[in-house]
PDB file of N, CA, C and O in Angstrom:
ATOM      1  N   UNK A   1      35.700   4.540  -2.371  1.00  0.00           N
ATOM      2  CA  UNK A   1      34.510   5.085  -1.771  1.00  0.00           C
ATOM      3  C   UNK A   1      34.232   6.452  -2.391  1.00  0.00           C
ATOM      4  O   UNK A   1      35.145   7.258  -2.567  1.00  0.00           O
ATOM      5  N   UNK A   2      32.981   6.705  -2.716  1.00  0.00           N
ATOM      6  CA  UNK A   2      32.590   7.961  -3.334  1.00  0.00           C
ATOM      7  C   UNK A   2      32.422   9.039  -2.274  1.00  0.00           C
ATOM      8  O   UNK A   2      31.858   8.806  -1.205  1.00  0.00           O
ATOM      9  N   UNK A   3      32.924  10.219  -2.597  1.00  0.00           N
ATOM     10  CA  UNK A   3      32.788  11.350  -1.694  1.00  0.00           C
ATOM     11  C   UNK A   3      31.444  12.023  -1.936  1.00  0.00           C
ATOM     12  O   UNK A   3      31.054  12.264  -3.078  1.00  0.00           O
ATOM     13  N   UNK A   4      30.747  12.321  -0.857  1.00  0.00           N
ATOM     14  CA  UNK A   4      29.458  12.984  -0.949  1.00  0.00           C
ATOM     15  C   UNK A   4      29.609  14.391  -0.393  1.00  0.00           C
ATOM     16  O   UNK A   4      30.118  14.591   0.710  1.00  0.00           O
ATOM     17  N   UNK A   5      29.158  15.353  -1.174  1.00  0.00           N
ATOM     18  CA  UNK A   5      29.262  16.740  -0.717  1.00  0.00           C
ATOM     19  C   UNK A   5      27.964  17.168  -0.055  1.00  0.00           C
ATOM     20  O   UNK A   5      26.919  16.543  -0.239  1.00  0.00           O
ATOM     21  N   UNK A   6      28.045  18.227   0.708  1.00  0.00           N
ATOM     22  CA  UNK A   6      26.841  18.775   1.335  1.00  0.00           C
ATOM     23  C   UNK A   6      25.847  19.234   0.271  1.00  0.00           C
ATOM     24  O   UNK A   6      24.636  19.140   0.469  1.00  0.00           O
ATOM     25  N   UNK A   7      26.345  19.716  -0.828  1.00  0.00           N
ATOM     26  CA  UNK A   7      25.466  20.151  -1.920  1.00  0.00           C
ATOM     27  C   UNK A   7      24.654  18.975  -2.456  1.00  0.00           C
ATOM     28  O   UNK A   7      23.459  19.119  -2.717  1.00  0.00           O
ATOM     29  N   UNK A   8      25.286  17.817  -2.623  1.00  0.00           N
ATOM     30  CA  UNK A   8      24.581  16.622  -3.107  1.00  0.00           C
ATOM     31  C   UNK A   8      23.527  16.178  -2.102  1.00  0.00           C
ATOM     32  O   UNK A   8      22.415  15.809  -2.479  1.00  0.00           O
ATOM     33  N   UNK A   9      23.883  16.215  -0.824  1.00  0.00           N
ATOM     34  CA  UNK A   9      22.933  15.830   0.215  1.00  0.00           C
ATOM     35  C   UNK A   9      21.744  16.789   0.212  1.00  0.00           C
ATOM     36  O   UNK A   9      20.592  16.369   0.322  1.00  0.00           O
ATOM     37  N   UNK A  10      22.038  18.072   0.084  1.00  0.00           N
ATOM     38  CA  UNK A  10      20.983  19.082   0.048  1.00  0.00           C
ATOM     39  C   UNK A  10      20.041  18.836  -1.142  1.00  0.00           C
ATOM     40  O   UNK A  10      18.821  18.876  -0.981  1.00  0.00           O
ATOM     41  N   UNK A  11      20.594  18.585  -2.321  1.00  0.00           N
ATOM     42  CA  UNK A  11      19.781  18.350  -3.514  1.00  0.00           C
ATOM     43  C   UNK A  11      18.932  17.090  -3.364  1.00  0.00           C
ATOM     44  O   UNK A  11      17.768  17.066  -3.762  1.00  0.00           O
ATOM     45  N   UNK A  12      19.513  16.060  -2.796  1.00  0.00           N
ATOM     46  CA  UNK A  12      18.755  14.830  -2.551  1.00  0.00           C
ATOM     47  C   UNK A  12      17.598  15.091  -1.594  1.00  0.00           C
ATOM     48  O   UNK A  12      16.488  14.607  -1.815  1.00  0.00           O
ATOM     49  N   UNK A  13      17.847  15.844  -0.546  1.00  0.00           N
ATOM     50  CA  UNK A  13      16.796  16.165   0.413  1.00  0.00           C
ATOM     51  C   UNK A  13      15.681  16.982  -0.232  1.00  0.00           C
ATOM     52  O   UNK A  13      14.507  16.778   0.075  1.00  0.00           O
ATOM     53  N   UNK A  14      16.037  17.895  -1.117  1.00  0.00           N
ATOM     54  CA  UNK A  14      15.030  18.691  -1.809  1.00  0.00           C
ATOM     55  C   UNK A  14      14.139  17.795  -2.681  1.00  0.00           C
ATOM     56  O   UNK A  14      12.923  17.981  -2.732  1.00  0.00           O
ATOM     57  N   UNK A  15      14.751  16.833  -3.357  1.00  0.00           N
ATOM     58  CA  UNK A  15      13.986  15.890  -4.175  1.00  0.00           C
ATOM     59  C   UNK A  15      13.061  15.043  -3.305  1.00  0.00           C
ATOM     60  O   UNK A  15      11.917  14.782  -3.679  1.00  0.00           O
ATOM     61  N   UNK A  16      13.550  14.621  -2.158  1.00  0.00           N
ATOM     62  CA  UNK A  16      12.739  13.822  -1.231  1.00  0.00           C
ATOM     63  C   UNK A  16      11.556  14.650  -0.741  1.00  0.00           C
ATOM     64  O   UNK A  16      10.441  14.136  -0.644  1.00  0.00           O
ATOM     65  N   UNK A  17      11.784  15.910  -0.435  1.00  0.00           N
ATOM     66  CA  UNK A  17      10.698  16.779   0.025  1.00  0.00           C
ATOM     67  C   UNK A  17       9.605  16.903  -1.031  1.00  0.00           C
ATOM     68  O   UNK A  17       8.419  16.886  -0.703  1.00  0.00           O
ATOM     69  N   UNK A  18      10.000  17.028  -2.299  1.00  0.00           N
ATOM     70  CA  UNK A  18       9.019  17.121  -3.382  1.00  0.00           C
ATOM     71  C   UNK A  18       8.197  15.845  -3.455  1.00  0.00           C
ATOM     72  O   UNK A  18       6.975  15.900  -3.596  1.00  0.00           O
ATOM     73  N   UNK A  19       8.855  14.701  -3.360  1.00  0.00           N
ATOM     74  CA  UNK A  19       8.155  13.415  -3.420  1.00  0.00           C
ATOM     75  C   UNK A  19       7.206  13.243  -2.241  1.00  0.00           C
ATOM     76  O   UNK A  19       6.099  12.729  -2.399  1.00  0.00           O
ATOM     77  N   UNK A  20       7.634  13.667  -1.075  1.00  0.00           N
ATOM     78  CA  UNK A  20       6.775  13.563   0.117  1.00  0.00           C
ATOM     79  C   UNK A  20       5.544  14.444  -0.042  1.00  0.00           C
ATOM     80  O   UNK A  20       4.448  14.050   0.357  1.00  0.00           O
ATOM     81  N   UNK A  21       5.709  15.617  -0.613  1.00  0.00           N
ATOM     82  CA  UNK A  21       4.553  16.500  -0.846  1.00  0.00           C
ATOM     83  C   UNK A  21       3.568  15.849  -1.812  1.00  0.00           C
ATOM     84  O   UNK A  21       2.357  15.931  -1.611  1.00  0.00           O
ATOM     85  N   UNK A  22       4.081  15.202  -2.859  1.00  0.00           N
ATOM     86  CA  UNK A  22       3.211  14.512  -3.806  1.00  0.00           C
ATOM     87  C   UNK A  22       2.455  13.383  -3.126  1.00  0.00           C
ATOM     88  O   UNK A  22       1.246  13.237  -3.307  1.00  0.00           O
ATOM     89  N   UNK A  23       3.171  12.585  -2.343  1.00  0.00           N
ATOM     90  CA  UNK A  23       2.538  11.461  -1.642  1.00  0.00           C
ATOM     91  C   UNK A  23       1.508  11.946  -0.635  1.00  0.00           C
ATOM     92  O   UNK A  23       0.444  11.345  -0.488  1.00  0.00           O
ATOM     93  N   UNK A  24       1.820  13.023   0.051  1.00  0.00           N
ATOM     94  CA  UNK A  24       0.882  13.588   1.026  1.00  0.00           C
ATOM     95  C   UNK A  24      -0.395  14.028   0.327  1.00  0.00           C
ATOM     96  O   UNK A  24      -1.491  13.789   0.834  1.00  0.00           O
ATOM     97  N   UNK A  25      -0.269  14.663  -0.821  1.00  0.00           N
ATOM     98  CA  UNK A  25      -1.442  15.105  -1.570  1.00  0.00           C
ATOM     99  C   UNK A  25      -2.298  13.913  -1.990  1.00  0.00           C
ATOM    100  O   UNK A  25      -3.526  13.980  -1.940  1.00  0.00           O
ATOM    101  N   UNK A  26      -1.658  12.833  -2.400  1.00  0.00           N
ATOM    102  CA  UNK A  26      -2.401  11.639  -2.807  1.00  0.00           C
ATOM    103  C   UNK A  26      -3.147  11.039  -1.618  1.00  0.00           C
ATOM    104  O   UNK A  26      -4.319  10.679  -1.732  1.00  0.00           O
ATOM    105  N   UNK A  27      -2.472  10.933  -0.492  1.00  0.00           N
ATOM    106  CA  UNK A  27      -3.074  10.322   0.697  1.00  0.00           C
ATOM    107  C   UNK A  27      -4.225  11.172   1.224  1.00  0.00           C
ATOM    108  O   UNK A  27      -5.206  10.631   1.735  1.00  0.00           O
ATOM    109  N   UNK A  28      -4.122  12.470   1.108  1.00  0.00           N
ATOM    110  CA  UNK A  28      -5.149  13.357   1.648  1.00  0.00           C
ATOM    111  C   UNK A  28      -6.375  13.479   0.758  1.00  0.00           C
ATOM    112  O   UNK A  28      -7.388  14.036   1.181  1.00  0.00           O
ATOM    113  N   UNK A  29      -6.302  12.962  -0.485  1.00  0.00           N
ATOM    114  CA  UNK A  29      -7.451  13.035  -1.378  1.00  0.00           C
ATOM    115  C   UNK A  29      -8.605  12.217  -0.815  1.00  0.00           C
ATOM    116  O   UNK A  29      -8.406  11.192  -0.162  1.00  0.00           O
ATOM    117  N   UNK A  30      -9.798  12.690  -1.081  1.00  0.00           N
ATOM    118  CA  UNK A  30     -10.997  12.014  -0.607  1.00  0.00           C
ATOM    119  C   UNK A  30     -11.495  11.082  -1.706  1.00  0.00           C
ATOM    120  O   UNK A  30     -12.206  11.508  -2.617  1.00  0.00           O
ATOM    121  N   UNK A  31     -11.116   9.808  -1.616  1.00  0.00           N
ATOM    122  CA  UNK A  31     -11.482   8.839  -2.631  1.00  0.00           C
ATOM    123  C   UNK A  31     -12.848   8.247  -2.332  1.00  0.00           C
ATOM    124  O   UNK A  31     -13.230   8.100  -1.171  1.00  0.00           O
ATOM    125  N   UNK A  32     -13.572   7.913  -3.374  1.00  0.00           N
ATOM    126  CA  UNK A  32     -14.862   7.256  -3.249  1.00  0.00           C
ATOM    127  C   UNK A  32     -14.743   5.874  -3.886  1.00  0.00           C
ATOM    128  O   UNK A  32     -14.251   5.739  -5.006  1.00  0.00           O
ATOM    129  N   UNK A  33     -15.193   4.863  -3.172  1.00  0.00           N
ATOM    130  CA  UNK A  33     -15.155   3.508  -3.714  1.00  0.00           C
ATOM    131  C   UNK A  33     -16.205   3.347  -4.803  1.00  0.00           C
ATOM    132  O   UNK A  33     -17.300   3.903  -4.716  1.00  0.00           O
ATOM    133  N   UNK A  34     -15.858   2.581  -5.826  1.00  0.00           N
ATOM    134  CA  UNK A  34     -16.808   2.276  -6.891  1.00  0.00           C
ATOM    135  C   UNK A  34     -17.924   1.403  -6.327  1.00  0.00           C
ATOM    136  O   UNK A  34     -17.729   0.692  -5.341  1.00  0.00           O
ATOM    137  N   UNK A  35     -19.089   1.461  -6.956  1.00  0.00           N
ATOM    138  CA  UNK A  35     -20.249   0.711  -6.461  1.00  0.00           C
ATOM    139  C   UNK A  35     -19.973  -0.785  -6.426  1.00  0.00           C
ATOM    140  O   UNK A  35     -20.394  -1.466  -5.491  1.00  0.00           O
ATOM    141  N   UNK A  36     -19.279  -1.304  -7.419  1.00  0.00           N
ATOM    142  CA  UNK A  36     -18.946  -2.731  -7.434  1.00  0.00           C
ATOM    143  C   UNK A  36     -18.072  -3.125  -6.260  1.00  0.00           C
ATOM    144  O   UNK A  36     -18.250  -4.193  -5.674  1.00  0.00           O
ATOM    145  N   UNK A  37     -17.138  -2.271  -5.922  1.00  0.00           N
ATOM    146  CA  UNK A  37     -16.249  -2.536  -4.786  1.00  0.00           C
ATOM    147  C   UNK A  37     -17.044  -2.498  -3.486  1.00  0.00           C
ATOM    148  O   UNK A  37     -16.812  -3.309  -2.589  1.00  0.00           O
ATOM    149  N   UNK A  38     -17.973  -1.564  -3.384  1.00  0.00           N
ATOM    150  CA  UNK A  38     -18.812  -1.476  -2.178  1.00  0.00           C
ATOM    151  C   UNK A  38     -19.635  -2.748  -2.006  1.00  0.00           C
ATOM    152  O   UNK A  38     -19.773  -3.256  -0.893  1.00  0.00           O
ATOM    153  N   UNK A  39     -20.191  -3.269  -3.121  1.00  0.00           N
ATOM    154  CA  UNK A  39     -20.981  -4.509  -3.042  1.00  0.00           C
ATOM    155  C   UNK A  39     -20.112  -5.684  -2.614  1.00  0.00           C
ATOM    156  O   UNK A  39     -20.524  -6.502  -1.791  1.00  0.00           O
ATOM    157  N   UNK A  40     -18.910  -5.765  -3.174  1.00  0.00           N
ATOM    158  CA  UNK A  40     -18.001  -6.842  -2.794  1.00  0.00           C
ATOM    159  C   UNK A  40     -17.628  -6.755  -1.320  1.00  0.00           C
ATOM    160  O   UNK A  40     -17.511  -7.779  -0.647  1.00  0.00           O
ATOM    161  N   UNK A  41     -17.443  -5.550  -0.821  1.00  0.00           N
ATOM    162  CA  UNK A  41     -17.094  -5.350   0.583  1.00  0.00           C
ATOM    163  C   UNK A  41     -18.232  -5.792   1.493  1.00  0.00           C
ATOM    164  O   UNK A  41     -18.001  -6.445   2.510  1.00  0.00           O
ATOM    165  N   UNK A  42     -19.461  -5.435   1.128  1.00  0.00           N
ATOM    166  CA  UNK A  42     -20.625  -5.866   1.908  1.00  0.00           C
ATOM    167  C   UNK A  42     -20.705  -7.385   1.921  1.00  0.00           C
ATOM    168  O   UNK A  42     -20.939  -7.993   2.966  1.00  0.00           O
ATOM    169  N   UNK A  43     -20.511  -7.994   0.761  1.00  0.00           N
ATOM    170  CA  UNK A  43     -20.555  -9.456   0.658  1.00  0.00           C
ATOM    171  C   UNK A  43     -19.454 -10.094   1.515  1.00  0.00           C
ATOM    172  O   UNK A  43     -19.710 -11.056   2.238  1.00  0.00           O
ATOM    173  N   UNK A  44     -18.245  -9.563   1.435  1.00  0.00           N
ATOM    174  CA  UNK A  44     -17.120 -10.120   2.190  1.00  0.00           C
ATOM    175  C   UNK A  44     -17.356 -10.026   3.692  1.00  0.00           C
ATOM    176  O   UNK A  44     -16.982 -10.925   4.446  1.00  0.00           O
ATOM    177  N   UNK A  45     -17.970  -8.948   4.115  1.00  0.00           N
ATOM    178  CA  UNK A  45     -18.224  -8.780   5.560  1.00  0.00           C
ATOM    179  C   UNK A  45     -19.271  -9.746   6.070  1.00  0.00           C
ATOM    180  O   UNK A  45     -19.319 -10.025   7.268  1.00  0.00           O
ATOM    181  N   UNK A  46     -20.110 -10.263   5.189  1.00  0.00           N
ATOM    182  CA  UNK A  46     -21.145 -11.225   5.594  1.00  0.00           C
ATOM    183  C   UNK A  46     -20.608 -12.652   5.667  1.00  0.00           C
ATOM    184  O   UNK A  46     -21.243 -13.517   6.271  1.00  0.00           O
ATOM    185  N   UNK A  47     -19.450 -12.910   5.063  1.00  0.00           N
ATOM    186  CA  UNK A  47     -18.885 -14.251   5.081  1.00  0.00           C
ATOM    187  C   UNK A  47     -18.466 -14.647   6.490  1.00  0.00           C
ATOM    188  O   UNK A  47     -17.970 -13.829   7.265  1.00  0.00           O
ATOM    189  N   UNK A  48     -18.675 -15.905   6.798  1.00  0.00           N
ATOM    190  CA  UNK A  48     -18.256 -16.420   8.100  1.00  0.00           C
ATOM    191  C   UNK A  48     -16.762 -16.698   8.061  1.00  0.00           C
ATOM    192  O   UNK A  48     -16.235 -17.153   7.046  1.00  0.00           O
ATOM    193  N   UNK A  49     -16.092 -16.427   9.150  1.00  0.00           N
ATOM    194  CA  UNK A  49     -14.660 -16.684   9.222  1.00  0.00           C
ATOM    195  C   UNK A  49     -14.353 -18.165   9.066  1.00  0.00           C
ATOM    196  O   UNK A  49     -13.272 -18.535   8.608  1.00  0.00           O
ATOM    197  N   UNK A  50     -15.287 -18.997   9.440  1.00  0.00           N
ATOM    198  CA  UNK A  50     -15.072 -20.440   9.319  1.00  0.00           C
ATOM    199  C   UNK A  50     -14.981 -20.879   7.859  1.00  0.00           C
ATOM    200  O   UNK A  50     -14.463 -21.959   7.576  1.00  0.00           O
ATOM    201  N   UNK A  51     -15.473 -20.062   6.930  1.00  0.00           N
ATOM    202  CA  UNK A  51     -15.404 -20.386   5.514  1.00  0.00           C
ATOM    203  C   UNK A  51     -14.043 -20.041   4.916  1.00  0.00           C
ATOM    204  O   UNK A  51     -13.728 -20.462   3.803  1.00  0.00           O
ATOM    205  N   UNK A  52     -13.258 -19.294   5.634  1.00  0.00           N
ATOM    206  CA  UNK A  52     -11.949 -18.896   5.128  1.00  0.00           C
ATOM    207  C   UNK A  52     -10.983 -20.078   5.140  1.00  0.00           C
ATOM    208  O   UNK A  52     -11.115 -20.992   5.954  1.00  0.00           O
ATOM    209  N   UNK A  53     -10.025 -20.050   4.242  1.00  0.00           N
ATOM    210  CA  UNK A  53      -8.996 -21.088   4.185  1.00  0.00           C
ATOM    211  C   UNK A  53      -7.847 -20.668   5.092  1.00  0.00           C
ATOM    212  O   UNK A  53      -7.393 -19.525   5.046  1.00  0.00           O
ATOM    213  N   UNK A  54      -7.390 -21.585   5.903  1.00  0.00           N
ATOM    214  CA  UNK A  54      -6.300 -21.311   6.826  1.00  0.00           C
ATOM    215  C   UNK A  54      -5.023 -20.970   6.057  1.00  0.00           C
ATOM    216  O   UNK A  54      -4.721 -21.588   5.036  1.00  0.00           O
ATOM    217  N   UNK A  55      -4.297 -20.008   6.542  1.00  0.00           N
ATOM    218  CA  UNK A  55      -3.065 -19.556   5.896  1.00  0.00           C
ATOM    219  C   UNK A  55      -2.068 -20.701   5.729  1.00  0.00           C
ATOM    220  O   UNK A  55      -1.387 -20.787   4.707  1.00  0.00           O
ATOM    221  N   UNK A  56      -1.982 -21.559   6.705  1.00  0.00           N
ATOM    222  CA  UNK A  56      -1.058 -22.700   6.636  1.00  0.00           C
ATOM    223  C   UNK A  56      -1.427 -23.636   5.489  1.00  0.00           C
ATOM    224  O   UNK A  56      -0.547 -24.195   4.835  1.00  0.00           O
ATOM    225  N   UNK A  57      -2.719 -23.807   5.246  1.00  0.00           N
ATOM    226  CA  UNK A  57      -3.169 -24.667   4.158  1.00  0.00           C
ATOM    227  C   UNK A  57      -2.796 -24.064   2.803  1.00  0.00           C
ATOM    228  O   UNK A  57      -2.411 -24.781   1.879  1.00  0.00           O
ATOM    229  N   UNK A  58      -2.912 -22.766   2.697  1.00  0.00           N
ATOM    230  CA  UNK A  58      -2.531 -22.091   1.456  1.00  0.00           C
ATOM    231  C   UNK A  58      -1.041 -22.253   1.211  1.00  0.00           C
ATOM    232  O   UNK A  58      -0.617 -22.528   0.088  1.00  0.00           O
ATOM    233  N   UNK A  59      -0.252 -22.085   2.250  1.00  0.00           N
ATOM    234  CA  UNK A  59       1.191 -22.243   2.105  1.00  0.00           C
ATOM    235  C   UNK A  59       1.554 -23.671   1.683  1.00  0.00           C
ATOM    236  O   UNK A  59       2.433 -23.866   0.844  1.00  0.00           O
ATOM    237  N   UNK A  60       0.891 -24.650   2.253  1.00  0.00           N
ATOM    238  CA  UNK A  60       1.146 -26.037   1.884  1.00  0.00           C
ATOM    239  C   UNK A  60       0.911 -26.246   0.392  1.00  0.00           C
ATOM    240  O   UNK A  60       1.683 -26.931  -0.279  1.00  0.00           O
ATOM    241  N   UNK A  61      -0.154 -25.651  -0.113  1.00  0.00           N
ATOM    242  CA  UNK A  61      -0.520 -25.834  -1.528  1.00  0.00           C
ATOM    243  C   UNK A  61       0.508 -25.214  -2.460  1.00  0.00           C
ATOM    244  O   UNK A  61       0.830 -25.792  -3.498  1.00  0.00           O
ATOM    245  N   UNK A  62       1.021 -24.058  -2.109  1.00  0.00           N
ATOM    246  CA  UNK A  62       1.908 -23.347  -2.999  1.00  0.00           C
ATOM    247  C   UNK A  62       3.380 -23.614  -2.781  1.00  0.00           C
ATOM    248  O   UNK A  62       4.196 -23.309  -3.650  1.00  0.00           O
ATOM    249  N   UNK A  63       3.736 -24.172  -1.650  1.00  0.00           N
ATOM    250  CA  UNK A  63       5.154 -24.405  -1.356  1.00  0.00           C
ATOM    251  C   UNK A  63       5.553 -25.862  -1.535  1.00  0.00           C
ATOM    252  O   UNK A  63       6.678 -26.243  -1.211  1.00  0.00           O
ATOM    253  N   UNK A  64       4.656 -26.663  -2.038  1.00  0.00           N
ATOM    254  CA  UNK A  64       4.962 -28.089  -2.232  1.00  0.00           C
ATOM    255  C   UNK A  64       5.855 -28.271  -3.431  1.00  0.00           C
ATOM    256  O   UNK A  64       6.225 -29.398  -3.760  1.00  0.00           O
TER     257      UNK A  64
END
């Protein structure tokens, strides 16, 4: 079993803090959807749920 020192734990935590700050900055950015994506979203929202394929049917097709 490998011995872990407090110094190693501290360094790992510092690295994790840096990564969390990077991720937080990415999440907080104000992204704008491209026009093509907006059109696709509008189209998708107009589709009837009855037109969707049941999840079980998809699984049958791919797990056979």
